[in-house]
Each structure stands twice: as structure tokens, then as C-alpha cells.
NUTI-507529 format. One line per field, with one value per residue (C-alpha): residue number from 1; x, y, z. Coordinates in steps of 0.5 Angstrom, whole numbers. Each point is the difference from the previous one (the first is absolute). Example, Ala and Ser with C-alpha at 12.3 -4.5 7.8 and 13.67 -1.06 7.14 Angstrom:
// NUTI-507529
num <- 1; 2
px <- 25; 2
py <- -9; 7
pz <- 16; -2
END
This chain:
// NUTI-507529
num <- 1; 2; 3; 4; 5; 6; 7; 8; 9; 10; 11; 12; 13; 14; 15; 16; 17; 18; 19; 20; 21; 22; 23; 24; 25; 26; 27; 28; 29; 30; 31; 32; 33; 34; 35; 36; 37; 38; 39; 40; 41; 42; 43; 44; 45; 46; 47; 48; 49; 50; 51; 52; 53; 54; 55; 56; 57; 58; 59; 60; 61; 62; 63; 64; 65; 66; 67; 68; 69; 70; 71; 72; 73; 74; 75; 76; 77; 78; 79; 80; 81; 82; 83; 84; 85; 86; 87; 88; 89; 90; 91; 92; 93; 94; 95; 96; 97; 98; 99; 100; 101; 102; 103; 104; 105; 106; 107; 108; 109; 110; 111; 112; 113; 114; 115; 116; 117; 118; 119; 120; 121; 122; 123; 124; 125; 126; 127; 128; 129; 130; 131; 132; 133; 134; 135; 136; 137; 138; 139; 140; 141; 142; 143; 144; 145; 146; 147; 148; 149; 150; 151; 152; 153; 154; 155; 156; 157; 158; 159; 160; 161; 162; 163; 164; 165; 166; 167; 168; 169; 170; 171; 172; 173; 174; 175; 176; 177; 178; 179; 180; 181; 182; 183; 184; 185; 186; 187; 188; 189; 190; 191; 192; 193; 194; 195; 196; 197; 198; 199; 200; 201; 202; 203; 204; 205; 206; 207; 208; 209; 210; 211; 212; 213; 214; 215; 216; 217; 218; 219; 220; 221; 222; 223; 224; 225; 226; 227; 228; 229; 230; 231; 232; 233; 234; 235; 236; 237; 238; 239; 240; 241; 242; 243; 244; 245; 246; 247; 248; 249; 250; 251; 252; 253; 254; 255; 256; 257; 258; 259; 260; 261; 262; 263; 264; 265; 266; 267; 268; 269; 270; 271; 272; 273; 274; 275; 276; 277; 278; 279; 280; 281; 282; 283; 284; 285; 286; 287; 288; 289; 290; 291; 292; 293; 294; 295; 296; 297; 298; 299; 300; 301; 302; 303; 304; 305; 306; 307; 308; 309; 310; 311; 312; 313; 314; 315; 316; 317; 318; 319; 320; 321; 322; 323; 324; 325; 326; 327; 328; 329; 330; 331; 332; 333; 334; 335; 336; 337; 338; 339; 340; 341; 342; 343; 344; 345; 346; 347; 348; 349; 350; 351; 352; 353; 354; 355; 356; 357; 358; 359; 360; 361; 362; 363; 364; 365; 366; 367; 368; 369; 370; 371; 372; 373; 374; 375; 376; 377
px <- -60; 2; 7; -2; -4; 6; 5; -5; 0; 7; 1; -5; 4; 7; -3; 0; 7; 3; -5; 4; 6; -1; -2; 5; 5; -3; 0; 7; 2; -5; 3; 7; -1; -4; 7; 4; -4; 0; 8; 0; -3; 4; 6; -3; -2; 6; -2; -6; -5; -1; -3; 2; 3; 3; 0; -1; 6; -2; 3; -3; 3; 6; 2; 0; 6; 0; -6; 3; 6; -5; -5; 6; 4; -7; -1; 7; -2; -5; 4; 7; -5; 3; -3; 3; -2; 1; 0; 2; 4; 4; -2; 1; -1; -2; -3; -7; 5; 4; -7; -2; -4; 0; -4; -3; 3; 0; -6; -4; 4; -2; -8; 2; 3; -7; -5; 1; -4; -5; 0; -1; 7; -4; -2; 7; 3; -5; 1; 8; 0; -4; 3; -7; 1; -3; 0; 1; 4; 3; 0; 8; 0; 4; 0; 5; 3; 4; 6; -4; 1; 7; 1; -4; 4; 7; -3; -3; 7; 4; -6; 0; 3; 1; -3; 5; -1; 0; 7; 5; 6; 7; 2; 7; 0; -7; -6; -5; -7; -3; -8; -1; -2; -6; 2; -3; -2; -4; -7; 2; -7; -3; 6; -2; -7; 3; 5; -5; -5; 5; 2; -7; -2; 6; 3; 7; 1; -3; 2; 0; -1; 4; -3; 4; 4; 0; 6; 0; 3; -2; 2; -6; 2; 8; 2; 6; 6; 7; 4; 7; 3; 8; 0; -4; 0; -7; -6; -6; -6; -4; -8; 0; 2; -1; 6; -3; 6; 6; 6; 8; 4; 7; 4; 8; 5; 6; 3; -6; -6; -7; -2; -4; -6; -6; 0; -6; -1; 1; -1; -2; 2; -1; 6; 4; 6; 6; 6; 7; 2; 7; 3; 7; -1; -4; -4; 6; -1; -8; -3; -1; -7; -6; -6; -6; -1; 1; 8; -1; 3; -6; -5; -7; -2; 3; -2; 5; 1; 3; 5; 7; 4; -5; -4; -5; -5; 0; 0; 6; 0; 5; -5; 5; 3; -6; -1; 8; 5; 2; -2; 4; -6; -6; -5; -1; -7; -2; -3; -7; 0; 3; -6; -5; 2; 1; -6; -3; 4; -1; 5; 1; 0; 4; 6; 3; 6; 2; 5; 7; 4; 2; 7; 5; -5; 5; -2; -6; -2; -7; -2; 0; 7; 5; 5; -1; -2; -5; 0; -3; -8
py <- -345; 0; 2; 6; 3; -2; 4; 6; 1; 0; 5; 5; -1; 1; 8; 3; -2; 3; 6; 1; -1; 5; 5; -2; 1; 7; 2; -1; 3; 6; 1; -1; 6; 4; -1; 1; 7; 1; 0; 3; 6; 0; 0; 6; 3; 6; 2; 5; -4; 2; 7; 4; 7; 5; 7; -3; -4; -7; -5; -7; -6; 5; -1; 6; 2; -1; 5; 5; 1; 0; 5; 5; 0; 3; 4; 3; 3; 4; 2; 2; 5; 6; 7; 6; 6; 7; 6; 7; -2; -6; -7; -6; -8; -4; -7; -2; -5; 6; 4; -6; -4; -8; -6; -5; -6; -6; 2; -1; -6; -2; 1; -3; -7; 0; -1; -6; -1; 1; -7; -7; -4; -4; 7; 2; -5; 0; 7; -2; -5; 2; 7; 3; 7; 3; 7; 4; 7; 2; 6; 4; 5; 6; 6; 5; 6; 0; 3; 7; 4; -2; 2; 6; 3; -2; 4; 6; 1; -1; 5; 5; 8; 4; 7; 5; 6; 7; 3; 5; -3; 2; -3; 2; 6; 3; -1; -4; 0; -7; -1; -6; -6; -5; -8; -6; -6; -6; -1; -6; -2; 0; -4; -5; -1; 0; -5; -4; 0; -1; -7; -2; 2; -2; 6; 1; 7; 5; 8; 4; 6; 5; 7; 6; 2; 7; 3; 2; 7; 5; 6; 3; -4; 1; 4; 4; -1; 5; 1; 4; 3; 1; 4; 6; -3; 1; -5; -1; -4; -3; -3; -5; 3; 7; 5; 3; 2; 3; 2; 2; -5; -1; -6; -3; 4; -1; -7; -2; -4; 1; -7; 0; -6; -2; 0; -1; 3; -5; 5; 7; 4; 6; 4; -6; -1; 1; -5; 3; -5; 2; 1; -2; 5; 6; -1; 0; 7; -1; -4; -8; 0; 7; -1; 2; 8; 7; -1; -7; -1; -4; 6; -2; -6; -5; -5; -6; -3; -7; 4; -3; 5; 2; 4; 5; 5; 4; 8; 4; 7; 4; 1; 4; -7; -3; 1; -2; -6; 0; -7; -6; -4; 1; 5; 6; 4; 6; -1; 2; -3; -8; 1; 1; -5; -5; 0; -1; -7; -7; -5; -3; 6; -1; 5; 2; 3; 2; 4; 1; 6; 5; 0; 5; 2; 1; -1; 5; 2; 0; -4; 6; 2; -4; 5; 0; 8; 2; -6; 5; -1
pz <- 174; 8; -3; -4; 5; 5; -4; -1; 7; 0; -5; 4; 6; -3; -2; 6; 1; -6; 1; 6; -2; -6; 5; 5; -7; -1; 7; 0; -6; 1; 7; -3; -4; 5; 4; -6; -1; 8; 0; -7; 3; 7; -4; -5; 7; 0; -8; -2; -3; -7; -3; 5; -1; 6; -4; -7; 1; -1; 5; -1; 3; 3; 7; 5; -1; -7; -1; 5; -5; -6; 3; 3; -7; -2; 5; 0; -7; 4; 6; -5; -3; -2; 2; -3; 5; -3; 5; -1; -7; 3; -1; 5; 0; 4; 0; 3; 5; 2; 2; 5; -5; 2; -3; 5; -4; 5; 2; -6; -3; 8; -2; -7; 3; 4; -5; 0; 7; -3; -4; 2; -2; -5; -4; 1; -3; -6; -1; 0; -4; -5; 0; 1; 2; 6; -3; 6; 0; 7; 1; 2; 5; -2; 5; 4; -1; 7; -4; -3; 6; -1; -7; 1; 6; -4; -7; 5; 2; -7; -3; 6; -4; 6; 0; -1; 6; -2; 2; -1; -2; -3; -7; -3; 5; -2; 3; -2; 1; 1; -1; 2; -4; 2; 2; -2; 4; -2; 2; 4; 1; -7; -2; 5; -3; -7; 1; 4; -6; -5; 4; 1; -8; -4; -2; -3; 1; 5; 0; 7; 2; 4; 4; 0; 7; 1; 3; 7; -1; -6; 0; 4; 5; -1; 6; 1; -3; 1; -6; 2; -6; 1; -6; 2; 8; 0; 4; -3; 3; -4; 1; -5; -6; 2; 3; 7; 3; -2; 4; 0; 4; 0; -2; 0; -1; -5; 3; 3; -3; 1; -4; -6; -1; 4; 7; 6; 6; 6; 6; 2; 6; 3; 4; -2; 4; -5; 1; -3; -6; -1; 7; -4; -6; -1; 7; 4; 3; 1; 6; -1; 2; -1; 3; -3; 1; -4; 0; -4; -7; -3; 3; 3; -5; -4; -5; 0; -7; -3; -4; 2; 5; 5; -5; 4; -3; 6; 3; 2; 3; -4; -5; -5; -2; -3; -8; 0; 0; 7; 3; 0; -3; 4; -2; 3; 1; 4; 6; -1; -7; 3; 5; -5; -4; 6; 0; -6; -2; 4; 1; -7; -4; -6; -1; -7; 0; -7; -4; 1; 3; -5; -3; 3; 6; 7; 7; 2; -7; -3; -6; -4; 2; -2; -1; 8; -1; 4; 6; 5; 2
END
């Protein structure tokens, strides 16, 4: 009996040791598992937790760079989306990227990476090993329209239609009276608003509007135009499209030219000084310079025009030469008449010389006497 009691007491004394050993084994085992789990979590630190999406793109288990590449490939579809822009009968194509649209991909991926900080390492390991999704969708910020103003500015230049001013001009030897036409210009502010809205709303087409650009010069504001008719030796003064004055003039004699075409008054002079332009030919017997005054060959007024050959519209003291073909190219008027014309036309006035000297006329002839008869006035 004593032996049995002794064995029973010995057995009971071994149980704490066994339990301690088992507990130690379990602690070691759990510690090993925990350590392995910890090491696993550390090894996965650079990868995104399962079940996380960025703008709908599943980036589970991806590294930062892998996630950026995947999300960027998706966002590029939006940034390279084409927008059809129609304006004034023309069509332009532009992408959202060209209009300044941008996607902040890196920032969105960084937010996805930071989600793991919301969990402890055991939870992270649990989700990874069991592939249990977090179910988190990170928004991708897309915005910007810095290219809209540049695109609108460039488009505005391309669609701009210059208005046409009213004018009298020479075409194929005939006077043409142009009423003028309105031009067209892009409504820039409204265009920028519509394109910005298309970017934000995902529209694929935009129609932009233009507004009329009125001409600066209309028939009512055209002002004076001088028209010289070489076939009749007359000068018409137009106000707008209406003739207000007509005078007889002298023009070039045979062998000389009063040049037909469209010219402009670039200078005006009262009592102009005459400089002899042909000291070695037809002006050989005349003074080199004649000051302004009664004896001046250009009379009391001169209008200098851009026609080649030093052509002037000027007065003269020999009233009997006006109306004839007698000059070396200039257009002569009676002094009293050039003085009246002088006050009515500013520098910049258009001068149209048209027609031609009738065939067969001689020096000193009038336009209606090509046979040379009745050459006195």
C-alpha cells in the first residue's frame, strides 16, 4: 500500500511538468507562427491589400509601380478621349489631354498603399493569406483644363473671317462698288466655358458659336474717292457711292502716260515748290526750282499720289490747257477747282485712274476731237 501511494504522488508531481512542457511547446509554436506571420507581413509591406480598387481598377497585391502602370493605362483611355469641335462649318478634333486634362495616378495609388496602416499586422496577414477583400475603392482625381484657352485661341485664329470694308475699286477696267461684308469671330469666352463643361461631363462633341464682325467702313462712312477718267479727261469726286463733283482735267499727251490703277494721296501741299524733273530733256529751258506762287507750274495746290512717275493732281495758271491731253503725266486742274478739291480730300484718299487716251489724238486735243480739229478753248 505504501508503494502505491508513493507512485500516485509521483504521478501527480509529473503533471505540472508535462503541462509546462506542453505550454512551452505551444508558446514556442505560436510564437513561431506569429513570427512567421510577422515576417510575412513585413515581406508584403510594399504590396496593396486585397480587395482595393483605384478608379475601378483592381490593384490587389500589386506593388506601387505595378498599380501606377495599371491605373495609368486605364486613365489614358479617358485622357486620350477625342472631342469633336464644330464651329462655323469647320470640324476640329482634340483630346482631353491636349485640353489640359490630368489624372493624379500616383496620389491615388499612394492612398491605396496607406490603407494597410488602418489594420494591425495580424489582420493584414489574415486578409492576405485568406485573400479576404477589404472592399475599398479609391477615387482617382482627374481634372485640369489648362489647354482649353490655348486651343480656343488657336481655333479662333483659324475660323476668323475678316470683314470686308465698303470700297470703290477697279476690276478689269471697270468701277466696282463693294458694299462690304460682315466677318465672323469665335465667341471665345463661351467657347472656353463649353469646352470646360465637355471635359468635366465626358462629352464627345461640342458646337461652338461665332458672332458677326461688322466692317469698319460702310457705304455711309466710306468718305471721298477720286476717280479720273482718261477717256473723257474728267475727275469725279465720290462721297461714298455718290458723285458729288465733276471737273475737267488735263492728262498725259501722246508719248507720255498718266498711269491707270488704284493709288493713294500720301501728301498735300499749299503753294508747292516745283522741282524740275527733266533738266536734260523737256525741262532743259526751265528753272531747276520754282518756288510756290502764281508762276509755279503746279499752281496753288498739289495732291501727291503713289502712282509711279512723280504723278500729281495739281493746279495751273493756264486754264486753256485743262480738258486736253497736254501734260507729262500729271493731272492738271484749274487753280480754283484744285483748291476746292484740296479741302475735300484728306491724305489717304484713294485715287482711281481708269480708261485710256483715245487712239489718234494729238497733243492738245480734247477727248472728243481725235482728228485734231477744234483744239482751241
